[in-house]
C-alpha positions in Angstrom: 4.5 -13.2 -14.2 5.2 -15.4 -11.1 2.8 -15.3 -8.2 5.5 -13.9 -5.9 6.1 -11.1 -8.3 2.4 -10.2 -8.4 2.4 -10.3 -4.6 5.3 -7.9 -4.5 3.7 -5.5 -7.0 0.4 -5.6 -5.1 2.2 -4.9 -1.8 4.0 -2.0 -3.4 0.7 -0.4 -4.6 -0.8 -1.0 -1.1 2.3 0.7 0.5 1.8 3.7 -1.8 -1.8 4.0 -0.7 -0.7 3.7 2.9 1.8 6.5 2.6 -0.9 8.7 0.9 -3.2 7.8 3.8 -0.6 8.9 6.3 -0.1 12.2 4.6 -3.9 12.7 4.5 -4.2 11.8 8.2 -1.3 14.0 9.2 -2.8 17.0 7.4 -6.2 16.5 8.9 -4.8 15.4 12.3 -6.7 12.1 12.3 -5.3 9.6 14.9 -6.3 6.0 14.9 -9.9 5.6 16.2 -11.1 2.0 16.0 -14.8 1.2 16.5 -15.4 -0.2 20.0 -12.1 1.1 21.4 -11.7 4.6 22.7 -8.0 5.3 22.5 -8.2 9.1 23.1 -5.0 9.8 21.2 -4.3 13.5 21.3 -4.2 15.0 17.7 -0.9 16.7 18.6 0.7 13.2 19.1 -0.3 11.8 15.8 3.2 11.1 14.4 4.4 9.6 17.7 1.3 7.4 18.1 1.4 6.3 14.5 4.4 4.1 15.2 2.4 1.5 17.0 -1.3 2.5 16.5 -1.3 3.9 13.0 -3.5 6.8 12.0 -7.1 7.1 10.8 -6.0 6.4 7.3 -2.8 4.3 7.6 -1.2 1.3 9.2 1.2 1.5 12.1 4.8 2.4 11.0 6.1 -1.0 12.4 3.7 -2.8 10.0 4.7 -0.6 7.1 8.4 -1.3 7.9 7.7 -5.1 7.9 5.8 -4.7 4.6 8.7 -2.8 3.0 11.1 -5.5 4.1 8.9 -8.4 2.8 8.2 -6.6 -0.4 11.9 -6.0 -1.0 12.7 -9.7 -0.3 10.0 -10.8 -2.8 11.2 -8.5 -5.5 14.6 -10.3 -5.3 12.9 -13.7 -5.7 10.5 -16.1 -4.1 10.8 -16.0 -0.3 8.6 -18.1 2.0 9.1 -15.9 5.1 8.3 -12.7 3.1 5.2 -14.4 1.7 3.9 -15.4 5.1 4.7 -11.9 6.4 2.7 -10.3 3.7 -0.2 -12.7 4.2 -0.4 -11.9 7.9 -0.1 -8.1 7.3 -2.8 -8.2 4.6 -5.2 -10.0 6.9 -4.4 -7.7 9.8 -4.8 -4.6 7.6 -8.1 -5.6 6.2 -9.4 -5.8 9.7 -7.8 -2.5 10.5 -9.4 -0.7 7.6 -12.8 -2.2 8.4 -12.9 -1.1 12.1 -11.6 2.5 11.6 -14.3 4.9 12.8 -13.3 7.7 10.5 -13.0 5.6 7.4 -14.8 6.5 4.1 -17.0 3.5 4.7 -18.9 5.4 7.3 -21.4 8.1 6.2 -20.1 11.7 6.4 -16.5 10.7 6.0 -16.2 10.5 2.2 -13.8 12.7 0.5 -12.2 12.2 -2.9 -8.5 11.7 -2.0 -9.1 10.0 1.3 -11.7 7.6 -0.2 -9.4 6.7 -3.1 -6.4 6.0 -0.8 -8.7 4.0 1.5 -10.2 2.0 -1.3 -6.8 1.2 -2.9 -5.4 0.3 0.6 -8.3 -2.0 1.5 -8.3 -3.7 -1.9 -4.5 -4.0 -1.8 -4.6 -5.6 1.6 -7.2 -8.1 0.6 -5.3 -8.9 -2.6 -2.1 -9.4 -0.6 -3.8 -11.8 1.8 -5.3 -13.7 -1.2 -2.1 -13.8 -3.3 0.0 -14.9 -0.4 -2.0 -18.1 0.1 -0.1 -21.3 -0.6 
């Protein structure tokens, strides 16, 4: 399988974990809460704030939309712009996963489904960044 196809499949798996993370965050009312930044996002505004900030378990909707676009383009064939987009998103998402205060990496936040979605999302993001290298 071509490298661009592997990148598209990896991105699709990562997208699936991101959707699962959004569902988990929505059910638990977990807004984005990065370490070192106190956003004070009201739990009642979770869906609205997730457009640009993401949630405690998922990327911002604008990033997800860009990832869907780039993945679609790569599934159609090699595409330099899509590759660069997925590389940038992968790098940014790895950082986002690592700085989230309520992530399963922190003691007291581990839970079966959330930890699984988080681990797949983090690994998928890192794999996207690596596969999208030139």
